[in-house]
GUDOZA-792408 format. One line per 4 residues: number of its first residue (from 1); their letters; for each residue x, y, z of N, C-alpha, C, O. Coordinates in Angstrom, 2 decimals. Layout:
GUDOZA-792408
NUM = a = X/Y/Z/X/Y/Z/X/Y/Z/X/Y/Z ~ ...
***
This chain:
GUDOZA-792408
1 = menk = 27.59/-14.01/-13.33/26.25/-13.56/-13.00/25.76/-14.30/-11.76/25.81/-15.53/-11.68 ~ 25.28/-13.54/-10.82/24.80/-14.11/-9.56/23.34/-14.51/-9.69/22.52/-13.73/-10.17 ~ 23.01/-15.73/-9.27/21.62/-16.17/-9.27/20.97/-15.69/-7.98/21.37/-16.11/-6.90 ~ 19.99/-14.84/-8.10/19.30/-14.32/-6.94/17.91/-14.95/-6.89/17.14/-14.85/-7.85
5 = rick = 17.61/-15.58/-5.80/16.32/-16.22/-5.62/15.28/-15.14/-5.33/15.49/-14.29/-4.47 ~ 14.18/-15.17/-6.04/13.10/-14.22/-5.82/12.00/-14.92/-5.03/11.50/-15.97/-5.43 ~ 11.65/-14.35/-3.92/10.58/-14.89/-3.09/9.26/-14.35/-3.60/8.93/-13.19/-3.37 ~ 8.51/-15.17/-4.27/7.27/-14.72/-4.89/6.15/-14.47/-3.87/5.26/-13.66/-4.12
9 = kcll = 6.19/-15.16/-2.75/5.13/-15.03/-1.75/5.55/-14.24/-0.53/4.85/-14.25/0.49 ~ 6.67/-13.56/-0.62/7.14/-12.76/0.52/6.42/-11.42/0.60/5.99/-10.86/-0.41 ~ 6.31/-10.95/1.81/5.83/-9.59/2.07/7.04/-8.70/2.25/8.17/-9.18/2.35 ~ 6.82/-7.41/2.30/7.93/-6.47/2.50/8.67/-6.76/3.79/9.90/-6.69/3.84
13 = rdka = 7.94/-7.07/4.84/8.59/-7.30/6.14/9.41/-8.58/6.18/10.20/-8.78/7.10 ~ 9.24/-9.45/5.18/10.01/-10.69/5.10/11.34/-10.52/4.39/12.20/-11.39/4.48 ~ 11.50/-9.43/3.69/12.71/-9.23/2.90/13.88/-8.80/3.78/13.68/-8.32/4.90 ~ 15.08/-8.97/3.28/16.28/-8.53/3.99/16.21/-7.02/4.18/15.69/-6.32/3.32
17 = pneq = 16.72/-6.51/5.30/16.63/-5.06/5.58/17.13/-4.17/4.44/16.57/-3.10/4.22 ~ 18.16/-4.59/3.74/18.68/-3.75/2.65/17.80/-3.80/1.40/18.03/-3.03/0.46 ~ 16.80/-4.69/1.36/15.90/-4.79/0.22/14.51/-4.21/0.52/13.66/-4.16/-0.36 ~ 14.29/-3.78/1.75/13.00/-3.27/2.17/12.86/-1.79/1.90/13.83/-1.04/1.94
21 = idln = 11.64/-1.39/1.63/11.35/0.03/1.76/10.97/0.20/3.22/10.68/-0.79/3.90 ~ 10.96/1.39/3.71/10.70/1.59/5.13/9.22/1.41/5.43/8.45/2.37/5.48 ~ 8.82/0.16/5.64/7.43/-0.20/5.87/6.84/0.54/7.07/5.74/1.09/6.98 ~ 7.56/0.58/8.18/7.04/1.23/9.38/6.81/2.72/9.17/5.86/3.29/9.71
25 = kyls = 7.67/3.35/8.40/7.51/4.77/8.10/6.18/5.03/7.39/5.44/5.96/7.74 ~ 5.88/4.22/6.39/4.63/4.40/5.65/3.40/4.03/6.48/2.37/4.69/6.39 ~ 3.51/2.99/7.27/2.37/2.60/8.11/2.11/3.62/9.21/0.97/3.76/9.65 ~ 3.14/4.32/9.65/2.99/5.27/10.75/2.17/6.51/10.35/1.67/7.21/11.23
29 = vise = 2.03/6.78/9.08/1.26/7.96/8.66/-0.25/7.70/8.63/-1.04/8.62/8.43 ~ -0.65/6.46/8.82/-2.08/6.13/8.88/-2.58/6.49/10.27/-2.02/6.03/11.27 ~ -3.61/7.29/10.33/-4.14/7.70/11.64/-4.70/6.48/12.37/-5.15/5.52/11.76 ~ -4.66/6.54/13.68/-5.10/5.41/14.50/-6.55/5.00/14.21/-6.87/3.81/14.22
33 = nekt = -7.42/5.97/13.96/-8.82/5.62/13.71/-9.02/5.04/12.31/-10.10/4.53/12.00 ~ -8.00/5.10/11.45/-8.07/4.52/10.10/-7.34/3.18/10.00/-7.46/2.48/9.00 ~ -6.56/2.84/11.05/-5.78/1.61/11.01/-6.65/0.38/11.29/-7.57/0.41/12.09 ~ -6.31/-0.67/10.59/-6.92/-1.97/10.82/-6.42/-2.51/12.16/-5.23/-2.38/12.45
37 = ppsv = -7.28/-3.09/12.98/-6.80/-3.70/14.23/-5.74/-4.77/13.92/-5.83/-5.45/12.89 ~ -4.75/-4.93/14.79/-3.65/-5.87/14.52/-4.09/-7.29/14.16/-3.52/-7.89/13.25 ~ -5.09/-7.83/14.83/-5.52/-9.20/14.52/-6.13/-9.29/13.13/-5.92/-10.28/12.42 ~ -6.88/-8.28/12.73/-7.48/-8.25/11.39/-6.39/-8.05/10.34/-6.44/-8.66/9.27
41 = yekr = -5.43/-7.20/10.64/-4.30/-6.96/9.73/-3.56/-8.26/9.44/-3.29/-8.57/8.28 ~ -3.24/-9.01/10.47/-2.53/-10.28/10.30/-3.38/-11.28/9.53/-2.86/-12.03/8.70 ~ -4.67/-11.31/9.79/-5.57/-12.21/9.06/-5.58/-11.86/7.57/-5.53/-12.74/6.72 ~ -5.65/-10.57/7.26/-5.63/-10.13/5.87/-4.32/-10.54/5.20/-4.33/-11.05/4.07
45 = lnic = -3.21/-10.33/5.87/-1.91/-10.68/5.28/-1.78/-12.18/5.05/-1.20/-12.60/4.06 ~ -2.32/-12.97/5.96/-2.28/-14.42/5.78/-3.09/-14.84/4.56/-2.70/-15.76/3.83 ~ -4.21/-14.18/4.33/-5.01/-14.46/3.13/-4.22/-14.07/1.89/-4.20/-14.82/0.91 ~ -3.58/-12.92/1.92/-2.77/-12.47/0.78/-1.62/-13.43/0.49/-1.31/-13.69/-0.67
49 = rqcd = -0.99/-13.96/1.54/0.13/-14.89/1.34/-0.32/-16.14/0.57/0.49/-16.76/-0.13 ~ -1.57/-16.51/0.69/-2.08/-17.71/0.02/-2.58/-17.43/-1.40/-2.88/-18.36/-2.15 ~ -2.67/-16.17/-1.75/-3.26/-15.76/-3.02/-2.27/-15.95/-4.18/-1.08/-15.64/-4.05 ~ -2.76/-16.44/-5.29/-1.94/-16.61/-6.49/-1.52/-15.29/-7.11/-0.60/-15.26/-7.93
53 = llle = -2.17/-14.21/-6.74/-1.86/-12.90/-7.30/-0.80/-12.13/-6.52/-0.43/-11.03/-6.92 ~ -0.32/-12.70/-5.41/0.76/-12.05/-4.65/2.08/-12.34/-5.34/2.42/-13.50/-5.59 ~ 2.82/-11.30/-5.65/4.13/-11.44/-6.27/5.06/-10.39/-5.70/4.88/-9.19/-5.94 ~ 6.05/-10.84/-4.94/7.04/-9.95/-4.34/6.40/-8.80/-3.57/6.74/-7.63/-3.78
57 = atcq = 5.48/-9.13/-2.70/4.80/-8.18/-1.81/3.77/-7.30/-2.51/3.20/-6.41/-1.89 ~ 3.54/-7.54/-3.79/2.63/-6.71/-4.57/1.43/-7.52/-5.03/1.56/-8.68/-5.43 ~ 0.27/-6.91/-4.95/-0.95/-7.52/-5.46/-1.00/-7.30/-6.98/-1.01/-6.16/-7.44 ~ -1.03/-8.37/-7.73/-1.04/-8.26/-9.18/-2.41/-7.84/-9.72/-2.53/-7.49/-10.90
61 = acgc = -3.44/-7.88/-8.88/-4.77/-7.43/-9.31/-4.87/-5.91/-9.35/-5.55/-5.35/-10.21 ~ -4.17/-5.24/-8.42/-4.30/-3.77/-8.35/-2.97/-3.03/-8.34/-2.94/-1.82/-8.56 ~ -1.87/-3.74/-8.08/-0.55/-3.10/-8.08/-0.10/-2.55/-6.74/0.98/-1.98/-6.65 ~ -0.90/-2.71/-5.70/-0.53/-2.16/-4.39/0.41/-3.10/-3.65/0.50/-4.29/-3.95
65 = yvef = 1.11/-2.53/-2.65/1.81/-3.36/-1.68/0.74/-3.83/-0.70/0.05/-3.01/-0.10 ~ 0.60/-5.13/-0.54/-0.50/-5.67/0.26/-0.44/-5.22/1.71/-1.48/-5.08/2.35 ~ 0.75/-5.00/2.24/0.85/-4.57/3.64/0.26/-3.18/3.86/-0.24/-2.88/4.94 ~ 0.31/-2.35/2.86/-0.28/-1.02/2.98/-1.80/-1.08/2.84/-2.52/-0.48/3.63
69 = raav = -2.27/-1.82/1.85/-3.71/-1.93/1.66/-4.36/-2.58/2.89/-5.40/-2.12/3.36 ~ -3.76/-3.64/3.38/-4.32/-4.36/4.53/-4.34/-3.52/5.80/-5.14/-3.77/6.70 ~ -3.47/-2.53/5.89/-3.35/-1.71/7.10/-4.45/-0.67/7.25/-4.64/-0.14/8.34 ~ -5.16/-0.36/6.19/-6.20/0.66/6.23/-7.56/-0.02/6.41/-7.97/-0.86/5.61
73 = khsr = -8.23/0.36/7.48/-9.47/-0.27/7.89/-10.50/-0.38/6.77/-11.11/-1.44/6.60 ~ -10.71/0.68/6.02/-11.77/0.67/5.00/-11.33/0.08/3.65/-12.14/-0.01/2.73 ~ -10.06/-0.33/3.53/-9.59/-0.94/2.28/-10.19/-2.33/2.11/-10.55/-3.00/3.08 ~ -10.28/-2.74/0.87/-10.80/-4.06/0.55/-9.86/-4.73/-0.45/-9.18/-4.06/-1.22
77 = cpkk = -9.85/-6.04/-0.43/-9.11/-6.82/-1.42/-9.81/-6.65/-2.76/-11.03/-6.78/-2.83 ~ -9.05/-6.38/-3.84/-9.69/-6.21/-5.14/-10.37/-7.49/-5.64/-11.22/-7.43/-6.52 ~ -10.01/-8.63/-5.09/-10.63/-9.91/-5.45/-11.66/-10.36/-4.41/-12.14/-11.49/-4.45 ~ -11.98/-9.46/-3.49/-13.00/-9.70/-2.45/-12.71/-10.92/-1.56/-13.61/-11.65/-1.16
81 = kw = -11.43/-11.12/-1.27/-11.05/-12.22/-0.39/-11.08/-11.79/1.08/-11.15/-12.63/1.98 ~ -11.02/-10.48/1.32/-11.19/-9.94/2.68/-11.81/-8.57/2.60/-12.04/-7.94/3.63
***
């Protein structure tokens, strides 16, 4: 049995390419006027990385992939951290 290390605080973009879902494909369907500005997006993701509820790129408070929620301008953190 192979011991596989699970990165609990990783985002989808941090995972090995063969373990990722196509993040860019999903982000590309968000219209430009609905997208979070890049600096705000990165700030949101940094907050999520520090959160105890982040587990394998998923928010344990709501079940979303944090990179998708953070990418939509009008989205909010379910714990009101951003």
